[in-house]
NULOLUM-449944 format. One record per residue (C-alpha): residue number from 0; residue in one letter; y, x, z. Coordinates in pm, whole numbers. Layout:
% residues N
ATOM  num  residuo      c2      c1      c3
ATOM  NUM        A       Y       X       Z
...
% end
This chain:
% residues 101
ATOM  num  residuo      c2      c1      c3
ATOM    0        M      21      39      67
ATOM    1        G     221     258      96
ATOM    2        K     144     480    -250
ATOM    3        L     225     103    -452
ATOM    4        L     587      81    -265
ATOM    5        Y     659     421    -262
ATOM    6        R     572     387    -662
ATOM    7        A     795      56    -713
ATOM    8        I    1125     217    -561
ATOM    9        S    1075     542    -704
ATOM   10        M    1139     365   -1073
ATOM   11        G    1392     160    -943
ATOM   12        V    1591     454    -822
ATOM   13        S    1501     620   -1183
ATOM   14        V    1661     318   -1356
ATOM   15        L    1975     371   -1151
ATOM   16        G    1911     761   -1176
ATOM   17        G    1931     709   -1583
ATOM   18        I    2246     494   -1621
ATOM   19        V    2413     743   -1340
ATOM   20        A    2352    1032   -1543
ATOM   21        G    2453     876   -1870
ATOM   22        A    2806     826   -1711
ATOM   23        I    2806    1168   -1628
ATOM   24        F    2705    1240   -2000
ATOM   25        K    2973    1117   -2072
ATOM   26        R    3238    1173   -1837
ATOM   27        I    3214    1518   -1897
ATOM   28        W    3168    1540   -2243
ATOM   29        R    3476    1325   -2310
ATOM   30        V    3661    1646   -2048
ATOM   31        A    3496    1924   -2272
ATOM   32        A    3506    1749   -2671
ATOM   33        H    3861    1515   -2627
ATOM   34        E    3603    1254   -2748
ATOM   35        D    3514     913   -2583
ATOM   36        E    3148     972   -2794
ATOM   37        A    2916    1221   -2774
ATOM   38        P    2769    1304   -3120
ATOM   39        S    2440    1115   -3282
ATOM   40        A    2233    1316   -3456
ATOM   41        T    2235    1105   -3736
ATOM   42        D    2617    1114   -3847
ATOM   43        A    2667    1246   -4131
ATOM   44        R    3046    1407   -4034
ATOM   45        R    2896    1603   -3731
ATOM   46        G    2763    1966   -3809
ATOM   47        W    2365    2043   -3631
ATOM   48        P    2545    2270   -3355
ATOM   49        E    2780    1979   -3209
ATOM   50        V    2512    1728   -3183
ATOM   51        L    2263    1983   -3084
ATOM   52        I    2504    2154   -2812
ATOM   53        A    2553    1794   -2672
ATOM   54        A    2149    1722   -2699
ATOM   55        A    2091    1987   -2477
ATOM   56        L    2418    1861   -2302
ATOM   57        Q    2292    1540   -2203
ATOM   58        G    1893    1624   -2153
ATOM   59        A    2009    1972   -1824
ATOM   60        I    2247    1612   -1656
ATOM   61        F    1914    1332   -1695
ATOM   62        A    1661    1614   -1570
ATOM   63        A    1873    1796   -1284
ATOM   64        V    2007    1369   -1192
ATOM   65        K    1612    1324   -1265
ATOM   66        A    1440    1629    -971
ATOM   67        A    1779    1515    -728
ATOM   68        L    1674    1159    -711
ATOM   69        D    1242    1269    -671
ATOM   70        R    1304    1487    -481
ATOM   71        G    1560    1264    -266
ATOM   72        T    1276     973    -243
ATOM   73        A     968    1170    -179
ATOM   74        T    1164    1348      40
ATOM   75        A    1296     948     243
ATOM   76        A     906     855     210
ATOM   77        R     766    1132     411
ATOM   78        E    1043    1050     659
ATOM   79        L     946     692     669
ATOM   80        T     608     748     632
ATOM   81        G     509    1025     755
ATOM   82        T     307    1157     438
ATOM   83        W     429    1358      98
ATOM   84        P     399    1144    -186
ATOM   85        G     344    1378    -427
ATOM   86        E     154    1681    -461
ATOM   87        G     139    1964    -180
ATOM   88        D     -19    1945     109
ATOM   89        E    -213    1613     269
ATOM   90        D     -60    1708     634
ATOM   91        G     299    1646     436
ATOM   92        A     427    2029     497
ATOM   93        T     582    2256     172
ATOM   94        S     593    2553     172
ATOM   95        A     944    2590     311
ATOM   96        D     800    2478     673
ATOM   97        R     504    2715     698
ATOM   98        P     512    3013     831
ATOM   99        A     497    3332     564
ATOM  100        S     178    3524     639
% end
């Protein structure tokens, strides 16, 4: 039951994260390129460098937001349930929690 609830909450957080990441990208693109819209890959008026830079920036932002939200959701789940919901130790300890050998 706990994992099912975690997955449902995680999916909701991911959807909200996608919205937030999109807003962050639009704001950064607006400031960096002085344009309201990022170039589309199929826009014939845009060159390869501009399209690829926009895509790389967008991908990096989405990946960073996703990682931060996934980690935060897993940490909150561990705080609430006492177990880590993802990959790792069965007892919830992370490598940062263990003493160095």
